[in-house]
C-alpha positions, 0 to 999 in steps of 0.5 A, spaced: 024 316 592 029 317 587 034 315 592 031 309 594 030 307 587 037 307 586 039 303 592 034 298 590 037 297 583 044 297 586 042 291 590 039 287 585 045 288 581 049 286 587 045 280 588 045 278 580 052 278 580 053 274 587 048 269 583 052 269 577 058 268 580 055 262 584 053 259 578 059 260 575 063 256 580 058 251 580 060 250 573 067 250 574 067 245 579 062 241 575 067 240 570 073 239 574 069 233 578 067 230 571 075 230 569 076 227 576 071 222 575 074 220 568 081 220 571 079 215 576 076 210 572 081 210 567 087 209 572 083 204 576 081 200 569 088 200 566 091 198 573 087 192 575 084 190 568 090 185 566 089 186 559 089 193 559 095 193 564 099 189 559 099 194 554 102 199 558 108 195 561 113 190 560 114 183 564 119 178 565 117 172 569 111 175 571 114 181 574 113 188 571 120 190 569 118 197 566 113 201 561 112 199 554 113 203 548 105 205 548 106 206 556 111 211 554 107 214 549 101 215 553 105 218 558 107 224 554 100 224 550 096 228 555 101 234 554 100 234 547 093 234 548 093 240 553 098 244 548 092 242 542 087 245 547 091 251 548 092 252 541 085 251 539 082 255 544 079 261 540 077 257 534 074 251 537 067 251 539 065 249 546 063 242 545 069 241 541 073 244 547 069 240 552 071 233 548 078 235 548 078 236 556 074 229 557 079 226 552 085 229 556 082 227 563 082 220 561 089 220 558 091 223 564 088 217 568 091 212 564 098 215 564 098 215 572 095 208 573 102 206 575 101 209 582 097 203 583 103 198 582 108 202 586 104 205 592 099 201 597 092 202 595 091 205 603 096 210 602 093 212 595 087 213 599 090 217 605 094 222 600 088 223 596 084 225 602 089 229 605 090 233 598 082 234 598 083 238 605 089 242 603 086 243 596 079 246 599 083 250 604 087 254 599 081 254 594 077 258 600 083 262 601 083 264 594 076 266 594 075 270 600 082 273 601 082 281 599 089 281 597 091 281 590 095 274 588 097 276 581 104 277 583 105 271 586 101 267 581 106 270 576 112 267 580 109 261 581 108 260 573 115 261 572 116 255 578 111 251 574 116 251 568 122 250 572 118 243 575 116 241 568 123 242 565 126 238 571 121 233 571 122 232 564 130 231 565 129 226 571 124 222 567 130 220 563 135 220 569 131 216 574 134 220 580 130 218 586 133 224 590 132 229 584 125 226 584 124 227 591 126 235 591 122 236 585 116 233 589 117 238 595 118 244 591 112 242 587 107 241 593 109 249 595 108 251 588 101 248 586 099 249 593 100 257 592 097 256 585 090 253 587 089 260 591 091 264 585 087 260 580 081 260 585 082 268 585 083 269 578 077 264 576 072 268 581 074 275 578 074 273 571 067 269 572 063 275 575 058 276 569 055 270 567 052 271 561 051 264 558 055 265 552 059 261 548 066 264 550 063 264 558 062 257 558 069 256 555 072 260 560 069 256 565 071 250 562 078 253 562 078 255 569 076 247 571 082 245 567 086 250 571 084 247 578 084 240 575 091 240 574 093 244 581 089 238 584 092 232 580 099 235 581 099 236 588 096 229 589 102 226 585 107 230 589 104 229 596 104 221 594 111 221 592 113 224 598 108 221 603 106 214 599 108 208 602 111 203 596 109 196 595 
């Protein structure tokens, strides 16, 4: 009888852990979905509403010639907001961090609205669907694999820093060849990071206690996956997108 009681308790604990993990992942992907929706709406609005587009670009004889001062500011604004989120993670309440996440997603959408000017809409849709498939596969790999991806994640994070520095330089240099090379490397890195981040989130959110810190952790996990997806999408678009 005693043995059966212990087994039952263990089964209950295991079941509760599985349910808690599923609820955690639902929260993570729910916030990621909210971020993607805000990004999409903001991007489409500033790409196809002429009064909003005019704020982001300079024109000459009816043709777009480049980004306006506001356009350049908006390009870097999401990065500054992301740094602010990291700095205020411990001090900010969950609702404040959630508001910053939504503001970041919106600003990021505005900053990438130029893709609708450069690329064919059909091409954007095809690359987006391809990104969804690749992201889903790698997220599944990260969730189900028994291999510890920690070491790989550390190496990939160094690669992210390298990509950021190279992209920042190329923003001012404007080399298409350098941009292509950066995009190819970025696809490799963010494909791996998707699996790593998924495994990390799965391990961190095993115990769903519904606390403030737990909710913030789930939100930050959503931000990680959001960034993986967006960067993977933009990199694939630069490689395979059909330009107008």
